[in-house]
Structure formats: structure tokens, C-alpha cells
C-alpha positions in Angstrom: -195.4 -7.3 -177.0 -195.2 -3.7 -175.8 -191.5 -3.4 -176.7 -192.2 -4.9 -180.6 -195.2 -2.2 -180.8 -192.4 0.6 -179.8 -190.4 -0.5 -182.4 -192.6 -0.1 -184.7 -193.7 3.1 -183.9 -190.2 4.6 -183.9 -189.6 2.5 -187.3 -192.9 4.5 -188.6 -191.1 7.6 -187.2 -188.4 7.3 -188.9 -190.0 6.4 -191.4 -191.9 9.5 -191.8 -188.8 11.6 -191.3 -187.0 10.3 -194.3 -189.7 11.0 -196.2 -189.8 14.4 -194.8 -186.1 14.9 -194.6 -186.4 14.8 -199.1 -187.6 18.3 -198.6 -184.1 19.6 -196.5 -182.1 20.9 -199.6 -178.9 23.0 -198.8 -179.5 26.5 -198.8 -182.9 26.6 -196.8 -183.4 28.7 -193.4 -183.9 27.3 -190.5 -187.3 27.7 -190.0 -187.7 25.4 -193.2 -185.2 23.0 -192.2 -187.8 22.8 -188.9 -191.0 22.9 -190.9 -189.8 19.6 -193.1 -188.3 17.8 -190.1 -189.7 19.3 -187.1 -188.2 20.4 -183.9 -184.9 19.3 -183.5 -183.8 17.7 -180.1 -180.8 19.8 -179.4 -179.4 22.9 -180.8 -175.5 24.0 -180.4 -174.5 28.0 -181.1 -171.2 27.9 -181.9 -169.6 31.4 -182.9 -169.9 31.0 -186.8 -172.3 28.2 -187.4 -175.5 26.6 -185.9 -175.9 22.6 -185.6 -179.6 21.2 -185.7 -179.5 17.9 -183.8 -181.8 15.3 -185.2 -182.1 11.1 -184.2 -181.1 10.9 -187.7 -178.2 13.2 -187.9 -177.7 17.1 -187.9 -178.0 19.9 -189.7 -175.3 22.8 -190.2 -176.4 26.2 -190.9 -174.0 29.4 -191.4 -175.3 32.9 -191.7 -179.6 31.2 -191.3 -178.7 29.0 -194.2 -178.3 25.3 -194.8 -174.6 24.6 -195.6 -174.0 21.0 -194.7 -176.6 18.1 -194.4 -175.5 14.8 -192.3 -178.5 12.7 -191.9 -179.2 9.0 -192.4 -181.5 7.3 -194.9 -184.6 5.4 -194.1 -182.1 2.2 -193.9 -179.3 3.1 -191.8 -181.6 5.1 -189.7 -183.7 1.2 -189.3 -180.4 0.0 -188.4 -179.2 2.2 -185.9 -182.7 2.2 -184.0 -181.8 -1.4 -183.6 -178.4 -1.7 -182.8 -179.2 1.0 -179.9 -182.2 -1.5 -178.9 -179.7 -4.4 -179.1 -177.1 -2.8 -176.9 -180.1 -1.0 -174.4 -180.6 -4.5 -173.8 -177.3 -5.9 -173.6 -176.7 -3.2 -170.8 -180.0 -3.8 -169.1 -179.6 -7.4 -168.4 -175.8 -6.5 -167.6 -176.9 -4.1 -164.9 -179.6 -6.8 -163.5 -176.6 -9.6 -163.4 -174.5 -7.4 -161.2 -177.3 -6.0 -159.3 -177.7 -9.7 -158.1 -173.9 -10.3 -157.9 -173.9 -7.3 -155.3 -177.5 -7.9 -153.8 -175.4 -11.8 -152.6 -172.5 -10.4 -151.3 -174.2 -7.5 -149.4 -176.2 -10.0 -148.1 -173.9 -12.2 -146.8 -171.8 -9.3 -146.2 -174.0 -7.8 -143.4 -174.7 -11.1 -141.9 -171.3 -11.9 -141.6 -170.8 -8.5 -139.2 -174.0 -8.6 -137.8 -172.9 -12.0 -136.0 -169.2 -10.2 -135.8 -168.3 -9.7 -132.1 -165.3 -7.4 -132.9 -167.5 -5.3 -135.1 -169.9 -5.0 -132.6 -167.4 -3.8 -129.8 -167.0 -0.7 -132.5 -168.0 3.0 -130.8 -171.6 3.2 -132.6 -170.1 6.2 -134.4 -167.9 3.9 -136.4 -171.0 1.7 -136.8 -173.1 4.1 -138.3 -170.2 5.1 -140.8 -169.8 2.3 -141.7 -173.3 1.0 -142.7 -173.9 4.3 -144.4 -170.8 3.4 -146.4 -172.3 -0.2 -146.9 -175.8 1.2 -148.1 -174.0 3.2 -150.9 -172.1 0.2 -151.6 -175.0 -2.1 -152.1 -178.1 -0.2 -152.5 -179.9 -3.4 -153.5 -179.5 -4.6 -149.3 -181.5 -3.4 -146.8 -179.6 -1.9 -143.8 -182.2 0.6 -142.9 -182.3 -0.9 -139.0 -178.7 -1.4 -138.4 -178.2 2.3 -139.2 -180.7 3.3 -136.8 -179.9 0.9 -134.0 -176.2 2.6 -134.7 -177.5 5.8 -134.0 -179.3 4.8 -131.3 -176.0 4.2 -129.5 -174.4 6.4 -130.7 -176.7 9.3 -129.1 -175.7 7.1 -125.8 -172.0 7.1 -126.5 -172.7 11.3 -127.0 -174.3 11.8 -123.6 -172.0 9.8 -122.0 -168.9 11.7 -123.2 -170.6 15.0 -122.5 -170.9 13.7 -118.6 -167.5 12.3 -118.6 -166.3 15.5 -120.0 -167.9 17.3 -117.2 -166.6 14.8 -114.9 -163.0 15.8 -115.9 -163.2 19.4 -116.1 -164.6 19.5 -112.5 -162.5 17.3 -111.2 -159.4 19.2 -113.2 -161.1 22.6 -111.2 -161.0 20.8 -108.0 -157.1 19.5 -108.4 -156.1 23.1 -109.3 -158.2 24.2 -106.2 -156.1 21.8 -104.7 -153.3 23.1 -105.9 -153.3 26.6 -104.9 -154.7 25.4 -101.3 -151.3 24.1 -101.0 -149.5 26.2 -102.2 -150.4 28.7 -100.0 -150.3 26.7 -96.8 -146.4 26.2 -98.1 -146.0 30.2 -98.1 -147.7 30.5 -95.0 -145.5 28.1 -93.4 -142.5 29.7 -95.1 -143.9 33.0 -93.7 -144.0 31.3 -90.1 -140.5 29.8 -90.3 -138.9 33.5 -91.0 -141.1 35.0 -88.0 -139.7 32.9 -85.7 -136.1 33.3 -86.9 -136.9 36.8 -86.8 -137.8 36.7 -83.3 -134.9 34.4 -82.8 -132.4 36.5 -83.8 -133.7 39.7 -81.9 -133.9 37.4 -78.2 -132.7 39.8 -75.1 -133.0 42.8 -76.7 -135.8 45.0 -75.8 -137.4 46.9 -78.7 -139.2 50.5 -78.2 -141.6 51.9 -80.3 -141.8 55.7 -80.6 -145.5 56.9 -82.2 -144.7 59.4 -84.4 -146.4 62.8 -83.7 -148.1 64.7 -86.7 -150.1 67.5 -84.7 -148.3 70.2 -83.2 -151.5 72.1 -82.5 -152.7 69.9 -79.0 -153.5 70.8 -74.9 -151.4 70.6 -72.3 -153.0 70.2 -68.6 -150.0 71.0 -66.1 -149.8 69.2 -63.2 -150.5 70.4 -59.9 -147.8 70.1 -57.0 -149.2 69.4 -53.3 -147.5 71.0 -50.1 -147.7 70.0 -47.0 -146.6 72.8 -44.3 -147.0 73.8 -41.1 -150.3 71.6 -41.1 -151.5 73.5 -43.9 -152.4 71.6 -47.1 -151.2 74.1 -50.5 -151.9 73.2 -54.2 -150.5 75.1 -57.1 -151.0 74.5 -60.5 -147.7 73.6 -62.3 -146.4 76.8 -64.7 -143.7 79.1 -64.8 -144.8 81.1 -61.9 -144.8 77.9 -59.8 -141.4 77.4 -58.7 -140.8 80.9 -57.0 -144.0 80.4 -55.3 -142.8 77.2 -53.7 -139.7 79.0 -52.7 -141.6 81.4 -51.2 -143.4 79.6 -49.2 -140.9 77.2 -47.8 -139.1 80.6 -46.8 -141.9 81.7 -45.2 -142.4 78.6 -42.7 
């Protein structure tokens, strides 16, 4: 009943329009065309002309004046509207059939995937990607719960991967430290062997080391010379005159 009423209203509108269109003539202005036909449903401005678009056709204006009239008659417009209505209804029925077929196919595929052990073993990320593409392909099928569960599993996998990555990094650091310690041990052993070989090559030789003396400004304490003669003990500091003094003592005694 509602569709019939809309159809009647469309016919009445077309009749009124066609009645008004009889007043549209070549040479009229844009304002006169709009006053006669009403506001257009579209307007196209080109370089040298303007098109006023109406459900019944179009008007062409050049320099602000109507130069071409391409409008359907009342009978043509009614037939055109009826044809469009039938086409629209056919398209709606076709879409309903396609939606029903998609729903049936999608529900069957969803049930199969839910029971598939191979699908359950897939990584959670792959399951999330599948259900999202499934939702685009079969919008009539509800997979909200499946996507939610897959996202939860994906978060768990991410946490595990991050933990494994940290463990792997720690193991890599330990391996590097062990490698560096092994290299240091080998270097130390090599130096020890070289030192032992050097000692063996110098066996039986006495090595003397003289500390270099760099400062000649030093103080020297001369030794003391003690002479025992005729029951007396005489001590003389060693100096340039000490030798002469000792000789004199010896001669006197």
C-alpha cells in the first residue's frame, strides 16, 4: 500500500511538472526556467554552456538563455518511472537472493573452520586476519566472538614472543661474554707460554740490572777509616787528606 501511494505521488508530481514544462520555452532565462520547473536536481557548468538537470530531462543554457530543451512528456516520464521502479525492485530481490546465498555459504564455512583442527593450530595472528577477511566477504555472518578470541590469543602470543626475545637477547649476551672470556684465557695462556720459553732460553745466564741515575745533585757521606796502632784507636773520615794522615801515623809509630 505504501509503495502504491509513493507511485501515485510520483505520477502526480510528474503531471504537475509536465503541466509546468509547457511554459518553458527557448530563450527564457535560468530564473524563468526555475520558476516554471522548480529547483533542478543537479547543475553542470561547462565552458560555453550550463545544464540544468531534472528528473524528466535537462535544459541547456548559453549566455544565460535556454537554447535546448530535452524533457520527457508526461506519458514518457510515467513510463520511465514505472520502468525504474521495476528495475529497482528486481535489483532489491536480486540482492536479497545474493545475501541469502552468502549467509548460507558463510555459515557453512564458519562451522567448518570452527571444527578444523588445522585451523585451530594456526597462529592467532593468522586467525585474526582470516576472520577479518571473512567478515568482509560474508557481512551477513556474525563472527564477532571469533575475532575477539583470536585477538586475545594474539595478545598472548605477542607477550610470549617478547619474553622469548628477551631470553634470546640474554642468551646472546652470555654467549658473547663467554666467548670474550675464552679469548682472554687463550691470550693469557699464550703469554704464559712465551714467558716460560723466554726463561728457558736465558737459563744459566746472570742478568744484571743497573738502575739509571738521572740526578747528579746528591750528597755523599765518606766512609770512616779506623787505625789501631800502639794500643790506640784513631778514626779519620775519608777525604782527600786522609791518605796522607794515615801514612804519617804509620811512620810515627
